[in-house]
C-alpha positions in Angstrom: 75.6 117.5 145.2 78.7 116.0 146.8 82.0 115.5 144.8 81.2 111.9 143.9 77.8 113.0 142.5 79.4 115.8 140.5 81.9 113.4 139.1 79.1 111.0 138.1 77.2 113.8 136.5 80.3 115.0 134.6 81.2 111.4 133.6 84.6 111.9 135.1 86.6 110.2 137.9 86.5 111.6 141.4 90.2 112.3 141.2 89.7 114.6 138.2 87.1 116.6 140.0 89.4 116.8 143.0 92.2 118.1 140.8 90.0 120.9 139.5 88.7 121.8 142.9 92.2 122.1 144.3 93.7 123.9 141.3 96.1 121.1 140.5 97.5 120.5 137.0 96.8 117.5 134.8 93.3 118.4 133.5 92.5 119.6 130.0 91.4 123.3 129.9 87.9 122.6 128.5 87.3 119.9 131.1 88.6 122.1 133.9 86.3 124.9 132.8 83.2 122.6 132.7 83.9 121.0 136.1 84.7 124.3 137.7 81.4 125.7 136.6 79.6 122.7 138.1 81.5 122.9 141.4 80.7 126.6 141.7 77.1 126.1 141.0 77.0 123.7 144.0 78.7 126.2 146.3 82.3 125.0 146.1 85.2 127.4 146.0 87.5 126.4 143.2 91.2 127.2 143.5 93.1 128.8 140.6 95.3 126.2 138.8 98.8 126.3 140.2 101.6 125.1 138.0 103.9 122.4 139.3 107.2 124.1 140.3 110.1 121.6 140.2 113.7 122.2 141.3 116.3 123.1 138.7 117.2 119.4 138.3 113.8 118.8 136.9 114.7 119.9 133.4 114.3 117.4 130.5 116.8 117.5 127.6 115.1 116.8 124.3 118.0 115.7 122.1 117.8 115.3 118.4 120.4 113.0 116.9 121.5 113.9 113.4 123.0 111.2 111.2 125.4 112.0 108.4 122.6 112.2 105.8 120.1 114.2 108.0 117.4 111.8 106.8 114.7 113.3 109.0 114.6 116.4 106.8 112.9 114.1 104.3 110.2 113.0 106.7 108.3 116.3 106.6 106.6 117.2 109.8 107.4 113.9 111.6 109.9 115.5 114.0 107.9 118.7 114.6 104.8 116.7 115.7 106.8 114.6 118.1 108.4 117.7 119.5 104.9 119.1 120.0 103.9 116.0 122.0 107.1 116.2 124.1 106.5 119.9 124.9 102.9 119.4 125.7 103.5 116.6 128.1 106.5 118.2 129.8 104.5 121.4 130.4 101.6 119.4 131.8 103.9 117.5 134.2 105.7 120.7 135.3 109.1 120.0 133.6 111.3 122.5 132.0 112.4 121.6 128.5 115.8 122.2 126.9 116.2 121.3 123.2 119.5 120.6 121.5 121.0 118.7 118.5 123.8 116.1 118.7 125.7 113.7 116.4 128.2 110.9 116.6 131.0 113.3 117.4 129.5 114.9 120.5 126.9 112.4 121.6 128.9 110.9 124.5 129.9 114.4 125.8 126.3 115.7 125.5 124.9 112.7 127.5 127.6 113.1 130.1 126.6 116.7 130.6 123.0 115.7 130.8 123.8 113.2 133.5 125.3 116.0 135.6 122.6 118.7 135.1 119.4 117.2 133.8 116.6 115.2 135.3 116.5 113.0 132.2 116.9 112.8 128.4 114.4 112.2 125.6 116.4 111.3 122.5 114.9 111.5 119.0 116.9 108.5 117.7 115.6 107.8 114.2 119.1 108.3 112.7 121.2 106.8 115.5 123.6 104.2 114.2 123.7 100.9 115.9 127.4 101.2 116.9 126.5 104.2 119.2 123.7 102.5 121.2 126.2 101.5 124.0 126.6 105.3 124.7 122.9 105.4 125.6 123.2 102.4 127.9 126.0 104.2 129.8 124.1 107.5 130.3 123.8 108.4 134.0 120.6 110.3 133.6 117.3 108.5 132.9 116.9 108.2 129.1 114.1 107.3 126.7 114.7 107.0 123.0 111.9 107.8 120.4 111.5 106.1 117.0 114.1 103.4 117.6 114.0 99.8 118.8 117.6 98.6 119.7 116.9 94.9 120.0 118.9 93.1 122.7 120.0 96.4 124.2 118.9 97.8 127.6 117.5 101.1 126.5 114.1 102.5 127.2 112.3 103.1 123.9 109.0 104.4 122.6 108.3 103.4 119.0 105.7 102.5 116.4 104.6 98.8 116.1 106.1 98.6 112.6 105.8 94.9 111.9 102.0 94.9 112.6 101.6 98.1 110.7 103.2 96.7 107.5 100.9 93.7 107.8 98.0 96.1 108.0 99.1 97.8 104.8 99.6 94.6 102.9 96.5 93.0 104.1 94.5 96.1 103.2 95.6 95.9 99.6 95.0 92.1 99.7 91.4 92.8 100.8 91.0 95.1 97.8 91.9 92.2 95.6 95.6 92.8 95.0 97.9 89.7 94.9 100.9 91.3 93.1 102.1 93.7 95.8 105.5 95.5 95.4 107.5 97.3 98.0 109.0 100.9 97.9 112.0 100.3 100.2 114.4 102.8 101.6 118.1 102.3 100.9 118.8 103.9 104.3 118.6 101.3 107.1 118.1 103.5 110.1 115.3 103.9 112.7 112.2 101.9 111.9 113.2 100.9 108.3 114.6 97.4 109.1 111.5 96.5 111.0 109.2 97.7 108.2 111.2 95.6 105.7 110.8 92.5 107.9 107.1 93.4 108.3 106.6 93.5 104.5 108.1 90.1 104.0 106.3 88.6 107.0 103.0 90.0 105.8 103.4 88.6 102.3 104.3 85.2 103.7 101.3 85.2 106.1 98.9 86.0 103.3 100.4 83.4 101.0 101.8 85.9 98.6 105.1 85.4 96.8 107.7 88.2 97.0 109.1 89.0 93.6 112.6 90.6 94.1 112.3 92.7 91.0 109.2 94.4 92.6 111.2 95.5 95.6 112.4 99.0 94.6 115.3 100.3 96.7 115.1 104.0 96.8 116.5 107.1 98.5 114.4 108.5 101.3 114.2 112.0 99.9 111.1 112.6 97.7 112.9 114.3 94.8 115.6 111.6 94.7 112.9 108.9 94.8 111.2 110.6 91.9 114.4 110.7 89.9 115.2 107.1 90.6 111.7 105.9 89.7 111.8 107.9 86.5 115.0 106.0 85.5 113.5 102.7 86.5 110.3 103.3 84.6 112.2 104.4 81.5 113.3 100.7 81.2 109.6 99.7 81.1 109.8 97.1 83.8 106.9 94.8 84.8 105.0 96.5 87.5 102.8 95.2 90.4 99.2 96.3 90.8 100.1 97.9 94.1 103.0 99.2 96.2 103.4 99.6 100.0 106.1 102.1 101.0 108.5 102.6 103.9 107.2 106.2 104.3 105.2 108.9 102.6 108.1 110.6 101.0 108.9 107.4 99.0 105.2 106.9 98.2 104.6 110.4 96.9 107.9 110.6 95.0 107.1 107.3 93.3 103.5 108.3 92.6 104.7 111.4 90.8 107.1 109.4 88.6 104.4 106.9 87.8 101.9 109.6 86.8 104.5 111.3 84.6 104.9 108.0 82.8 101.2 107.8 82.1 100.2 105.5 84.9 97.0 106.3 86.8 97.0 106.1 90.6 95.0 104.2 91.7 93.5 103.3 88.4 96.6 101.3 87.2 98.6 101.1 90.4 97.6 101.6 94.1 100.0 103.0 96.7 99.9 102.9 100.5 102.4 105.1 102.4 103.5 105.1 106.0 103.6 107.9 108.7 100.6 110.1 107.6 102.8 113.1 106.9 101.6 116.5 105.6 102.7 115.7 102.0 100.1 112.9 101.8 97.3 115.4 102.5 98.2 117.6 99.5 99.3 114.9 97.0 97.1 114.2 94.0 95.5 111.8 94.7 95.5 112.1 98.4 97.6 109.4 99.9 96.2 106.3 101.7 98.7 105.7 104.5 99.4 104.4 108.0 99.1 107.1 110.7 102.1 107.1 113.0 100.8 108.5 116.4 103.5 111.2 116.5 102.1 113.3 119.3 101.6 110.2 121.4 105.1 109.1 120.8 106.4 112.3 122.3 103.9 112.4 125.1 104.5 108.7 126.0 108.3 109.3 126.1 107.9 112.1 128.7 105.4 110.1 130.8 107.9 107.2 130.8 110.7 109.5 131.9 108.5 110.8 134.7 107.8 107.2 135.8 111.6 106.5 135.8 112.2 109.5 138.1 109.8 108.0 140.6 111.2 104.5 140.4 113.9 103.3 142.8 114.9 100.6 140.3 115.8 101.4 136.7 113.4 99.0 135.0 113.9 99.0 131.2 110.6 99.3 129.3 110.1 99.2 125.5 106.8 100.8 124.5 105.1 100.1 121.2 102.2 102.2 119.8 100.1 100.9 117.0 99.3 102.7 113.8 95.9 103.3 112.1 95.1 103.0 108.4 94.0 106.3 106.9 92.0 105.6 103.7 92.2 108.3 101.1 92.3 108.1 97.4 95.6 106.4 96.3 94.4 102.7 96.7 91.6 100.9 94.9 90.8 97.4 93.6 93.0 96.3 90.7 91.7 96.6 87.2 91.3 92.9 86.7 89.4 92.4 90.0 
């Protein structure tokens, strides 16, 4: 068999088979092992995989911006999974990776240093305040920001498609029969929160549903604080919707606990849909129906985009959106009256 025939038999591209034959990186370990075995059976000599060695300038700085409230601590494993994706893709492409924290005080200085000594910067920008975006535009090194949008600013970004995601959540509840859908909304307006808020209102309008302001609960992003706030709100015995969508899983689970402690059944009395697919949603009771944010893919895509920027002669600004997927678990069901 020639290489083309081996590629056809393995259901892979010819370029992938060639990478394995020549010991080049960029092929998954299990695929490499399978193709190498097929090549050797056909008498080919397979070279040992050689890592890509880049010069010292080919180091990526993965920078985590911390706002004054360190809100990301409340988002469970969100950051860690993005970091995993960044590390995996950097290693696959042969980049070294340096990890650091920054804040509004030293952001400009940190990026200035990166411009002098790094190939590029991947910035975890969930907490970055709008007034500091101009610092990113002036960074001399190629830069990609993760989990931020920055409308009307020339910054490369990789983020979740938040508006469509909120429509997915609201329309899912609508499909179950809910027409009275409330919103667990973060007080903190950083990162993706403004888009998710706009997405909720747009989804309600698109489905012909009226937003009732008293059913938009503005809560802190930390789960324990959400719980305490919800307890106080429920003590006043307010009118409740048949379902809630939430800005993230911390809000959803904190509110769920408060509702249960007040005697409400989830989803028997009230359904809840979260956002992000964090670890807490897999151990809550009931398990949380949520929107899966592709955290690994956010990290991987940011590094890929940075690598493309290093190959470009022109600094084209690209804003990448990655869609979510609904994860159906146990916290949402048809309303009682349906």
